[in-house]
C-alpha positions in Angstrom: -9.8 29.2 -26.9 -11.0 28.5 -23.4 -14.5 27.0 -22.8 -15.6 27.4 -19.3 -17.4 24.9 -17.0 -21.1 25.0 -17.8 -24.5 24.0 -16.4 -24.6 21.2 -19.0 -21.4 19.8 -17.5 -23.0 19.8 -14.0 -26.1 18.0 -15.4 -24.0 15.4 -17.1 -22.1 14.7 -13.8 -25.4 14.3 -11.9 -26.6 11.7 -14.5 -23.3 9.9 -14.3 -23.4 9.6 -10.6 -26.9 8.1 -10.7 -25.9 5.6 -13.4 -22.9 4.5 -11.4 -24.8 3.5 -8.3 -26.1 6.4 -6.3 -28.5 4.9 -3.7 -31.2 6.3 -1.4 -29.9 4.1 1.4 -26.7 2.1 1.9 -27.1 -1.3 0.4 -23.5 -2.2 -0.7 -20.2 -2.0 1.1 -18.8 0.3 -1.6 -21.1 3.0 -0.2 -18.8 3.1 2.8 -15.7 3.6 0.8 -14.2 7.1 0.5 -11.0 6.9 -1.6 -10.0 10.5 -0.6 -9.5 9.5 3.1 -5.8 9.9 3.6 -5.3 12.2 0.5 -4.2 15.0 2.8 -1.3 15.5 5.2 1.2 12.7 4.6 -1.2 9.8 3.6 -0.1 9.8 0.0 -3.0 7.6 -1.1 -4.0 7.0 -4.7 -7.3 8.7 -5.7 -8.9 7.4 -8.9 -10.4 4.3 -10.5 -9.1 0.8 -10.1 -10.2 -2.7 -9.3 -8.6 -4.8 -6.5 -4.9 -5.5 -7.2 -5.2 -4.1 -10.7 -2.4 -3.3 -13.0 -4.2 0.0 -13.8 -4.6 2.7 -11.3 -6.3 5.5 -13.4 -6.6 8.9 -11.9 -5.5 12.6 -11.9 -1.9 13.7 -11.8 -1.0 17.2 -10.5 1.7 19.6 -11.6 3.5 19.3 -8.3 6.3 16.9 -8.0 7.2 16.6 -4.2 7.1 14.2 -1.3 3.4 14.7 -0.5 2.5 14.1 -4.2 4.0 10.7 -4.6 0.5 9.3 -5.6 0.0 12.2 -8.0 -2.9 13.7 -5.9 -3.0 15.8 -2.8 -6.0 17.5 -1.2 -4.3 20.8 -1.2 -3.6 21.0 -5.0 -6.4 20.8 -7.6 -4.2 21.1 -10.7 -4.4 18.3 -13.2 -1.9 17.7 -16.1 -3.9 14.7 -17.1 -5.1 11.3 -16.1 -2.4 8.6 -15.8 -2.8 4.8 -15.8 -0.2 3.9 -13.2 0.0 5.4 -9.7 1.6 4.4 -6.4 -0.4 4.6 -3.2 1.0 5.7 0.1 4.7 5.5 -0.7 7.5 7.7 0.5 9.1 7.9 -2.9 7.4 8.8 -6.2 7.4 7.1 -9.7 5.1 5.9 -12.4 2.2 8.1 -13.7 2.6 6.4 -17.1 0.5 7.0 -20.2 -1.3 10.3 -19.3 -4.4 11.4 -21.2 -5.6 15.0 -21.1 -8.8 16.2 -22.9 -8.4 19.8 -24.3 -10.0 22.3 -26.5 -8.1 24.9 -28.6 -4.4 25.5 -28.8 -2.2 24.5 -25.9 1.4 24.4 -24.8 2.7 20.9 -24.8 4.4 20.8 -21.4 3.8 20.0 -17.7 3.5 23.7 -17.0 3.8 25.6 -13.7 1.3 27.0 -11.2 2.2 30.6 -11.9 1.2 30.6 -15.5 -2.0 28.9 -16.8 -0.7 29.1 -20.4 2.6 27.3 -19.4 1.2 23.8 -20.1 -2.0 21.9 -20.8 -3.0 21.8 -17.1 -6.3 22.8 -15.7 -7.8 23.3 -12.3 -10.2 20.5 -11.2 -13.5 21.6 -9.6 -13.1 19.6 -6.4 -16.5 20.7 -5.2 -18.0 18.5 -8.0 -15.5 15.7 -7.7 -16.9 12.1 -7.3 -14.5 9.4 -6.0 -15.9 5.9 -5.5 -14.5 2.4 -5.5 -13.8 1.8 -9.2 -15.1 5.2 -10.5 -13.7 8.8 -10.5 -15.1 12.0 -12.0 -14.1 15.7 -12.0 -14.8 18.7 -14.1 -11.8 20.5 -15.7 -12.6 24.2 -15.4 -10.2 25.4 -18.0 -11.9 23.4 -20.8 -15.4 22.9 -19.5 -14.9 19.2 -19.9 -16.2 16.5 -17.5 -13.7 13.8 -17.1 -14.9 10.4 -15.9 -12.9 7.1 -15.5 -13.3 3.5 -14.5 -11.1 0.5 -14.9 -10.7 -3.2 -15.3 -7.5 -5.0 -14.3 -5.4 -4.0 -17.3 -7.6 -1.4 -19.0 -8.3 2.2 -18.1 -11.7 3.4 -19.4 -12.2 7.2 -19.9 -15.3 9.2 -20.8 -15.0 12.9 -21.6 -18.0 15.1 -22.0 -17.1 18.1 -24.2 -18.7 21.6 -24.6 -19.7 22.8 -28.0 -16.3 23.2 -29.8 -14.6 22.9 -33.2 -11.2 22.1 -31.6 -11.8 19.0 -29.3 -8.8 16.8 -28.7 -7.3 14.3 -26.4 -3.6 14.6 -25.8 -1.5 11.5 -25.0 1.4 12.6 -22.8 4.4 10.2 -22.7 6.8 12.9 -21.4 5.5 13.4 -17.9 5.6 10.9 -15.2 5.8 11.9 -11.6 8.3 13.0 -9.0 11.6 11.1 -9.6 10.5 9.6 -13.0 12.0 10.6 -16.3 11.1 9.2 -19.8 14.0 7.6 -21.7 12.3 6.3 -24.8 8.8 6.8 -26.1 6.8 5.9 -29.2 3.2 6.3 -30.4 1.7 5.6 -33.8 -1.8 5.3 -35.3 -2.9 1.7 -35.8 -6.2 2.8 -37.4 -8.4 5.9 -37.3 -9.5 4.9 -33.8 -6.4 3.5 -32.2 -3.0 4.8 -31.1 -0.4 2.4 -29.7 3.1 2.7 -28.4 5.3 2.5 -25.4 6.9 4.6 -22.6 10.2 3.6 -21.1 11.5 5.5 -18.1 13.9 5.6 -15.3 13.4 6.7 -11.7 12.8 4.7 -8.5 12.3 1.9 -11.0 15.4 2.3 -13.1 14.3 0.5 -16.2 10.5 0.6 -16.4 8.6 -0.4 -19.6 5.0 0.2 -20.2 3.3 -0.6 -23.5 -0.2 0.7 -24.4 -3.0 0.7 -26.9 -5.7 3.5 -26.8 -8.9 2.9 -28.7 -11.3 5.8 -29.2 -15.1 5.6 -29.6 -15.0 8.1 -32.4 -12.7 8.2 -35.4 -10.2 11.0 -35.1 -9.6 13.6 -37.9 -5.9 14.0 -37.2 -3.1 12.7 -35.1 -0.1 15.0 -34.6 3.1 14.9 -32.6 4.3 17.8 -30.4 6.7 18.9 -27.7 10.1 17.6 -26.5 11.1 14.6 -28.7 7.5 14.3 -30.0 6.4 12.9 -26.6 2.9 14.5 -26.9 0.4 13.1 -29.3 -2.7 15.2 -30.1 -5.8 13.2 -31.2 -8.1 15.7 -32.8 -11.8 15.2 -33.5 -14.5 16.7 -35.7 -16.5 19.7 -34.3 -18.7 18.7 -31.3 -22.0 19.8 -30.0 -22.6 20.6 -26.4 -22.6 17.4 -24.3 -20.9 15.2 -26.9 -18.9 12.4 -25.4 -15.8 10.5 -26.4 -14.7 7.3 -24.6 -11.2 5.9 -24.7 -10.2 2.4 -23.7 -6.5 2.2 -22.8 -5.0 -1.3 -22.4 -1.5 -1.5 -20.9 1.1 -4.2 -20.6 4.6 -4.7 -19.3 5.6 -6.9 -22.3 4.4 -5.6 -25.7 2.0 -3.5 -27.7 0.4 -6.7 -28.9 -0.2 -7.8 -25.3 -1.7 -4.4 -24.5 -4.1 -4.8 -27.4 -5.0 -8.3 -26.3 -5.6 -7.1 -22.8 -7.8 -4.3 -24.2 -9.9 -6.8 -26.3 -10.4 -9.5 -23.7 -11.3 -7.2 -20.8 -13.5 -4.6 -22.4 -14.6 -5.5 -26.0 -18.4 -5.3 -26.2 -18.7 -3.3 -22.9 -19.6 0.4 -22.6 -18.4 2.7 -19.9 -21.4 2.3 -17.6 -21.2 -1.5 -17.7 -17.4 -1.5 -16.8 -18.1 1.0 -13.9 -20.9 -1.3 -12.6 -18.7 -4.4 -12.9 -15.9 -2.6 -11.0 -18.3 -1.7 -8.2 -19.5 -5.3 -8.1 -15.9 -6.6 -7.9 -15.1 -4.2 -5.1 -18.2 -5.3 -3.2 -17.3 -9.0 -3.5 -13.8 -8.3 -2.2 -14.9 -6.1 0.7 -17.4 -8.7 1.7 -14.6 -11.0 2.8 -15.0 -9.2 6.1 -18.3 -8.0 7.3 -18.8 -5.9 10.5 -21.9 -4.7 12.4 -22.2 -1.2 13.6 -24.7 1.6 13.8 -21.9 4.2 13.5 -21.5 5.1 9.8 -18.2 6.9 10.5 -16.6 3.8 11.9 -18.0 1.8 8.9 -16.4 4.4 6.5 -13.1 4.1 8.3 -13.1 0.3 8.2 -14.3 -0.3 4.6 -12.1 2.5 3.2 -9.2 0.8 5.0 -10.2 -2.5 3.4 -10.3 -0.7 0.1 -6.8 0.7 0.6 -5.5 -2.8 1.6 -6.7 -4.1 -1.8 -5.2 -1.5 -4.2 -1.8 -3.0 -4.1 0.3 -5.0 -4.9 -0.6 -4.6 -8.6 -1.0 -7.3 -11.2 2.1 -7.7 -13.4 1.1 -10.3 -15.9 -0.8 -10.1 -19.2 -4.2 -11.7 -19.4 -3.9 -15.5 -19.4 -0.3 -15.6 -18.1 0.8 -17.0 -14.8 -0.1 -14.6 -11.9 2.6 -12.1 -11.0 2.6 -9.0 -8.8 4.6 -5.8 -8.5 4.8 -2.8 -6.3 6.0 -4.9 -3.4 6.7 -2.6 -0.5 7.8 -5.4 1.7 9.5 -3.5 4.6 6.0 -2.1 5.3 3.6 -4.9 4.3 5.3 -7.9 5.9 4.1 -6.7 9.2 0.3 -6.6 8.8 -0.8 -6.3 5.2 0.4 -9.7 4.0 -0.5 -11.6 7.2 -4.0 -10.1 6.8 -4.2 -11.4 3.2 -3.2 -14.9 4.5 -6.5 -14.9 6.5 -8.9 -13.2 4.1 -7.6 -14.2 0.7 -5.4 -17.3 0.8 -5.4 -17.8 -2.9 -4.1 -14.4 -3.7 -1.6 -14.7 -0.8 -0.2 -17.8 -2.4 0.0 -16.0 -5.8 1.9 -13.1 -4.3 4.4 -15.4 -2.4 4.9 -17.5 -5.6 5.5 -14.3 -7.5 8.2 -13.4 -5.0 9.8 -16.8 -5.3 9.7 -16.4 -9.1 11.7 -13.2 -8.7 14.3 -15.1 -6.6 14.7 -17.7 -9.3 15.2 -14.9 -11.9 17.3 -12.5 -9.9 19.0 -14.6 -7.2 17.4 -13.1 -4.2 13.9 -12.4 -2.8 12.6 -8.9 -3.4 13.1 -6.0 -1.0 11.1 -3.3 -2.9 10.1 -4.4 -6.4 8.6 -1.9 -8.7 7.5 -2.6 -12.3 10.2 -5.2 -13.1 13.0 -3.5 -11.1 14.5 -4.0 -7.7 15.2 -0.6 -6.0 16.4 -2.0 -2.6 14.6 0.7 -0.7 14.5 0.2 3.0 16.5 -2.1 5.3 16.8 -5.8 6.1 15.5 -8.8 4.1 11.7 -8.2 4.3 10.9 -10.5 1.4 11.9 -13.5 3.5 9.2 -13.0 6.1 6.0 -13.4 4.0 7.5 -16.4 2.3 8.3 -18.0 5.6 4.8 -17.1 6.8 3.3 -19.1 3.9 5.4 -22.1 4.8 4.5 -22.1 8.5 0.8 -21.6 7.6 0.9 -24.3 5.0 -0.6 -22.0 2.4 -2.0 -24.1 -0.4 -0.1 -23.7 -3.6 3.2 -22.7 -2.0 6.0 -25.3 -2.4 7.8 -25.4 0.9 11.1 -26.7 -0.5 11.2 -24.1 -3.2 10.4 -21.4 -0.7 13.2 -22.6 1.7 15.7 -22.5 -1.2 14.8 -18.9 -1.9 14.9 -17.8 1.7 18.3 -19.5 2.5 19.9 -18.1 -0.6 18.7 -14.6 0.2 19.8 -14.8 3.9 23.2 -16.1 3.0 24.1 -13.2 0.6 27.1 -11.1 1.7 26.0 -7.7 0.5 24.2 -4.9 2.4 26.3 -5.5 5.6 25.5 -9.2 5.7 29.1 -10.3 5.3 30.4 -8.5 8.4 27.3 -9.5 10.3 28.2 -13.2 9.8 31.8 -12.5 10.8 31.1 -10.4 14.0 27.7 -11.7 14.9 26.2 -8.2 14.4 26.5 -5.4 11.8 28.9 -2.7 12.9 28.2 1.0 12.2 31.1 1.2 9.8 29.6 -1.5 7.5 26.6 0.4 6.3 24.5 3.4 7.1 21.6 2.6 9.4 23.5 -0.5 10.5 21.4 -1.1 13.6 18.1 -1.1 11.7 19.5 -3.3 9.0 20.7 -5.8 11.6 17.5 -5.9 13.6 15.4 -6.4 10.5 17.8 -9.1 9.4 17.3 -10.8 12.8 13.5 -10.8 12.3 13.9 -12.4 8.9 16.3 -15.0 10.4 13.6 -15.9 13.0 11.1 -16.3 10.2 13.4 -18.8 8.5 13.9 -20.6 11.8 10.1 -21.0 12.2 9.7 -22.2 8.6 12.6 -24.7 9.0 11.0 -25.9 12.2 7.6 -26.3 10.4 9.3 -28.5 7.7 11.2 -30.6 10.2 14.7 -29.2 9.5 15.9 -28.8 13.1 19.5 -28.0 12.2 18.5 -25.0 10.1 16.0 -23.9 12.7 18.7 -23.9 15.4 21.2 -22.0 13.1 18.8 -19.3 12.3 17.4 -18.9 15.8 21.0 -18.2 16.8 21.4 -15.7 14.0 18.1 -14.0 15.0 19.7 -13.1 18.4 22.2 -10.7 16.8 20.1 -7.7 18.0 21.2 -8.5 21.6 24.7 -7.0 20.8 23.0 -3.6 20.6 21.3 -3.7 24.0 23.0 -1.3 26.4 22.0 -2.3 29.9 23.3 1.1 31.3 20.7 3.0 29.3 18.0 0.4 28.6 18.1 1.1 24.9 19.6 -0.4 21.8 22.6 1.5 20.4 24.9 1.3 17.5 28.3 -0.4 18.0 31.5 -0.2 16.0 33.8 -3.1 14.9 35.6 -2.9 18.2 32.4 -3.3 20.1 32.3 0.3 21.4 29.0 2.2 21.6 28.2 5.0 19.2 28.7 8.4 21.1 27.1 10.7 21.9 23.8 9.0 22.7 20.4 10.7 23.0 17.3 8.4 22.7 15.2 11.3 21.4 17.7 12.2 18.7 16.8 11.6 15.0 18.9 12.1 11.9 16.8 11.1 9.0 18.5 8.3 6.9 21.8 9.3 8.2 22.6 7.4 11.4 22.0 4.0 13.0 18.2 4.1 13.0 15.9 4.1 10.0 13.2 6.7 10.3 13.2 6.5 14.1 15.3 6.5 17.2 16.3 4.3 20.1 12.9 4.5 21.7 11.1 2.7 18.9 13.9 0.3 17.9 14.5 -1.0 21.4 11.1 -2.8 20.9 11.8 -4.1 17.4 12.3 -7.7 18.6 8.9 -9.3 17.9 10.7 -12.7 17.5 12.6 -12.6 20.8 10.5 -11.1 23.5 11.9 -13.6 26.0 15.4 -12.3 25.2 14.2 -8.7 25.7 12.8 -9.6 29.1 16.1 -11.2 30.0 17.9 -8.0 29.0 15.6 -5.8 31.1 15.8 -8.2 34.0 12.2 -9.3 34.6 8.8 -9.2 33.0 7.7 -6.6 35.5 10.5 -4.2 34.5 9.9 -4.9 30.8 6.2 -3.8 31.3 7.3 -0.7 33.2 9.8 0.2 30.4 7.0 -0.4 27.8 4.7 1.9 29.8 7.4 4.6 29.6 7.4 4.4 25.8 3.8 5.7 25.8 4.3 8.3 28.5 7.7 9.7 27.4 8.1 13.2 26.2 7.2 13.3 22.5 9.8 15.9 21.6 12.4 15.0 19.0 15.8 16.4 18.4 17.9 16.6 15.2 17.0 16.1 11.6 13.5 14.7 12.2 12.1 12.3 9.6 8.8 13.3 8.2 7.7 9.7 8.7 7.7 10.1 12.5 4.0 11.0 12.9 1.1 9.9 15.1 3.0 10.0 18.4 1.8 8.7 21.7 4.8 9.5 23.9 7.6 8.0 21.7 5.4 5.4 20.2 5.1 6.3 16.5 2.0 4.9 14.8 2.7 6.8 11.6 5.7 4.5 10.8 5.9 0.7 10.6 8.6 -0.2 13.2 6.1 0.7 15.9 3.2 -1.3 14.6 3.6 -4.4 16.7 4.5 -2.7 19.9 1.1 -2.3 21.5 0.5 -6.1 21.3 3.7 -6.9 23.2 1.6 -6.2 26.2 -0.5 -9.3 25.4 2.7 -11.4 25.1 3.8 -10.0 28.4 0.5 -11.0 30.1 -1.2 -7.6 30.1 -3.9 -7.8 27.3 -5.8 -5.1 29.0 -3.1 -2.6 28.2 -3.1 -3.8 24.6 -6.8 -3.5 24.4 -6.8 0.1 25.8 -4.0 1.3 23.5 -5.2 -0.3 20.3 -8.6 1.3 20.9 -7.0 4.6 21.5 -5.1 4.4 18.2 -8.2 3.3 16.2 -10.3 6.1 17.7 -7.8 9.0 17.7 -5.2 8.3 14.9 -7.7 7.2 12.2 -10.7 9.2 11.0 -12.8 9.6 7.9 -11.4 12.9 6.7 -8.8 13.6 4.0 -6.2 13.8 6.8 -7.5 10.6 8.3 -4.2 8.7 8.4 -1.4 9.4 10.8 1.4 8.5 8.3 2.0 7.3 4.8 -0.5 4.6 3.7 2.5 2.5 2.5 0.8 0.3 0.0 -1.9 -0.9 2.4 0.1 -1.4 5.6 -1.4 1.6 7.6 -4.9 0.5 6.7 -4.2 -3.2 7.3 -3.2 -2.3 10.9 -6.6 -0.8 11.4 -8.4 -3.8 9.8 -6.5 -6.4 11.8 -6.7 -4.5 15.1 -10.5 -3.8 14.6 -10.9 -7.6 14.5 -9.3 -7.8 17.9 -5.9 -9.4 17.3 -2.5 -9.0 15.7 0.3 -11.2 14.4 3.4 -10.0 16.2 5.9 -12.8 15.5 7.4 -13.2 12.0 5.9 -16.4 10.6 4.6 -17.2 14.0 1.0 -18.1 13.0 -0.3 -16.7 16.3 -2.5 -13.6 16.6 -2.3 -11.8 20.0 -5.4 -10.3 21.5 -6.3 -6.6 21.7 -9.9 -5.4 21.6 -12.5 -6.0 18.9 -13.7 -2.6 17.6 -17.1 -3.8 16.5 -19.6 -5.9 18.4 -19.5 -8.5 15.7 -17.2 -9.2 12.7 -17.3 -12.1 10.4 -14.5 -13.4 8.1 -14.9 -15.8 5.3 -12.4 -18.7 5.8 -12.0 -22.2 4.3 -13.9 -23.7 7.2 -16.9 -21.4 6.6 -17.1 -18.3 8.7 -15.0 -17.1 11.6 -17.0 -14.7 13.8 -15.6 -12.3 16.4 -18.0 -11.1 19.0 -17.4 -8.4 21.6 -19.6 -8.3 24.7 -19.3 -5.2 26.8 -17.7 -1.9 26.1 -14.8 -2.1 28.5 -11.1 -2.3 27.9 -10.2 -5.3 30.0 -10.8 -8.8 28.7 -12.6 -10.7 31.5 -12.4 -13.8 29.4 -12.1 -15.0 25.8 -13.8 -18.1 24.5 -13.3 -20.0 21.3 -16.4 -22.0 20.3 -17.6 -21.9 23.9 -14.3 -23.0 25.5 -12.5 -20.4 27.6 -8.9 -19.8 26.5 -6.1 -19.8 29.0 -3.8 -17.9 26.6 -3.8 -14.4 25.0 -3.7 -15.5 21.3 -5.5 -17.6 18.7 -3.7 -19.7 16.1 -4.0 -19.4 12.3 -5.4 -22.9 12.0 -8.1 -22.0 14.6 -9.2 -19.0 12.5 -9.1 -21.0 9.2 -11.3 -23.7 10.7 -14.1 -21.2 11.4 -16.1 -20.8 14.5 -16.8 -18.1 17.1 -14.3 -16.1 19.2 -16.0 -14.1 22.0 -14.4 -11.4 24.0 -16.1 -10.4 27.3 -14.8 -7.0 28.1 -14.9 -5.4 31.6 -14.9 -1.7 32.3 
């Protein structure tokens, strides 16, 4: 039986939106958040309900399992197989989508299904014209069943509310078979704990090769029957008594990485005594509190939507990975991406959480013997190159982040840097990583060099001059790749010979010396050794000319082009992380006017408030963090450098809550050239501000000339 979408469903949706905070005028920052920005093209953002850094990301999962569906949602596809409690946001690989609930009526086929046959699974089209996506709340009608699906969340609990049509066959199916993309269930179990609760687990393998999720689902109504179906009984149908038009069933689903008992405890402590509307209102309040860490002034609502949606995306991940009451731990650590801007931004706007994330990473070192590279739900997948986990740990040491033990941090960094796997052994022997040692050898080495420089800065901050000198030397390994005859970095073999043939516009995705890029971008991946780059080019003036050429070069690419290479200005690639610091090199080279002009160009042309509003993958908050940091008017280029180099404030005024009170950034004039910059009334004779100066509070004023 198929019960179609009805007028009653539309009315229920309108009431729900009003109860969840619809306002006549904007009065809260969440009004500027549109979670669907970046859900088209290659943004890969999560769309659904969550709270900041929550374990639960509850939202729709589509039939499609492909690269642009790694978050489970894409603006081009309105199919829904159910609403899953874990999702990635902005990644280039897919996994998770655990513990999926699907409300149904009538008999269904217990399978994922396919687009060609509506009867092939439980799936339904979602009526996107009636979709509501807000910070902490999501709602959409399912046209096949005439059911309105709503959801909200706490940290560890997904809260569902389903409004049914009149039916004698109402049910909610718990799907433990289907994850997403590269995920496959390996062991599942679910059983009734009472006539209102089903509990169990889903173990799976994929990008996370040994993932464990435990759950407890408690229903507002007693169920008449619970039956198992499908492959290896991985679908559980929870059937209810006949329902009248507009009847509602709510479901609270607690999850845990450790046990069913912990999932039940998380459920009890976070949602007992609370109804759906209260949890939705609390989620909205929590988001407002977090977004208010940075306040900006503007009359342009489009720019406010861009900014506060970026803030929202910054705060989705990393995800909580501890049960209620346990020591803080985090997962979904996309460190090759987030070490560049996302984690430095958190060191300014949320020092306490920044310390928790870093300590969680050090805990992983003490458990596994190395700092994380890409940690996902208890498993290291080693995705991407270098030792990116070292850099935020070093950053915390240099910035003296409260709660981070510098000696413990140094042990973790040194052990990780002195490993001999992933090309590190030959790098120590030769002074660089030869192309025979590992695929993408040049990119591995240049990222290792950045991590080495971070260790050197941390050692210097702790007074260890010998370690600082050793790792400064190691950080110069990239210089072996600079070819003066071409002006680019190139791969070299064990004998020191250049990789041939050479074409700086050539790309071979994940199959040559460069990771998701080419020689144009990687020549500038030396944020720690700009003086060395100037020396290689011959002078500061020549370096600036070469940097100019990056932005004016022909944007054509040859070869097997990576889909990550998007958002091009010349051969500058804003859609991928290795380019993210490059604009601000101009400030280091004495031309902050060029940094101001280009950062403004990126903010205004490569970000917008549409579903295709990102120029590349969101990458767990990194793409949005670049916008937030750049809109404030500065950027941390150097790894663990504790300096923020000037660009151009996007807003006339922005205020950041810091330990010293409030740090305010003011822009006077609409031009692109900084006439002068003052800190607390004193004109600066440098193109950066320090971390300590920001933390102390005060006022930074940019006077901009045409």
